[in-house]
N, C-alpha and C positions, 0 to 999 in steps of 0.2 A: 878715405873716400871719398868715392865718385859715383852723384846721381844724377850725374847728365841723361843718363837712358833712361829717365824715368818719367818721362812728358807728359805723361795723365796722370802724376800726382795732384792731388786734388787738397791733403792734412798732411803734413808734418810734423813730428812729435819724438823728441828726444831729452834724455835727461843727464844733466852731468852729474859728475861724484865732488863736490868742490874738498879736496882732504888732501895732507900731505902724501900721501901715495899716490893722487894722481898721478900716471906717468904723463901723458898730454898735457901742457897748461894751455888752460880753453880758446886762447887764442890763434891758437896755433890746429889748434878743432874745428872751432865753429863756424867764423865766416870760410876757411877756405872750404864746409864741405856747403852750404850755404852759397857758397858762390860758383857751387861744382853744380845747381839747378839754374841749366841754361833757358830753356823753357818748359812752360808746367802753368797747368790751369789749379795754382795754390793758394788759396781761400785762406785755412787755417794754417797757423805756425806755432807750434806751444814748443817751447823751452823751457826745462826744469831743472832747476837750478838748484842742489842739493849737499847741504850744509852738516856735514859731521858723520856722515855717516860712511859705512866698506862698500858697499854697491847698492845696486838695485833689490837683487837681491837678498838678501845679509843686511836686515837693515837694522842690525845691531850698534849702537855706539862703538867708537874705536875710540880709547883716550884721548881725549880733549878738554884743555880747558876752553872756559868760556871763550876765554878774552884771543886763545889763538881759532878758535871761530870766525870770529870777528873779523879778525885778519885777513882771513882767506876770500873772505868776502870783498872789504875794503880795496886786497891785494887784486880783484877785478874791474875794478875804478883806476886804479892804478895802470892796468895798460890796456886802456881806453876801448875795453871789449866791446860796452853797451854801445858807445856812438859808434865804433865801428859795426856794429850791426844795424844800426838803424842809418847808417849812410847805405849799407849794401841792400838794405831793401826797402832804402826811397829812390834807389838810384837804377834798376835790375829790373827791364824785365820782368822775370820771373817771377814779381812780387807786387804787382803791379794792381792784381785780381786778390787783391786779399781784404776781405771785407771788414764791416767798422766791427772792431774790435777782436779780431781773427790775429793779432801778433800779441801771444801770450807770453806772459815770462814772467813764472811762478818762481818760487822762493819756499822750499820744502827745509824746514827746520828743526831739529829737537829742541825739548823743551827747555832744557837746561839752559840754553843759548839766547832763548829768548830777550833777557832782562839786557845784560851786553849787546844785543842785535840793536831794542828797543832805544836804547842810549844810544849809539852811533851812528841812526839813522832818525835820530829827532831833529837833528838842526834842516831837514828835510820833509817832517812832518810824521813817514814813512815808509814802506817799502814802493808804490806806487807814486810818489812824490821825489823819493830817490831815482826810480829808472823815469819818470817823465824829463827831471833836467838833464839827464844825460841822453834822451832818445825825444830831442823837439821835433824832427820831421816825424817822426812814427804818429807821437802825439799828435803834430797839428793835423794829421791826417784820420784822426780817428780810429787808425785801427789798436795804437797799443792797449791794452789789456793785463792787470798788473794781479796778481793774488800772490796769499802769503798761508801755508798751512805748518800749523804746529804737530809733531808727531812724537806722541807718547805712547812710549812702551812698552815690553819687559823682557827682558832675551831668557833662555834657558840655559845655564850653563851646568 
């Protein structure tokens, strides 16, 4: 995907479904997408990572062991996704106008994944601590904002 023709873009928001069925790994999708922004007036960038869902339109969960769900999140750490985004947002001109708290990393998880996810994030304190350690340049600029939502649902079968 090429966003280079969007020169008057001020806000960009997208979601990535983190699961075994994701056809494109996030490190091959998110940084190239952001790199395609050459000149913008971008003040807000919102990246939503959705853990344990089929898709944004069909939020019913696919069968997933909570340990496997945590594995997918930690795998994002193994491929250096967050440091890559941090470096890109900090060095590219397209991101120089991002306002305070304008870079939002959202984690949306299913309720059944919360206990294991909390245990995995505990050494860093929470989601914000986990991301803050991996994105120090954005953190020091004051643009980083981390939010976490728990999705409770019932699916009609």
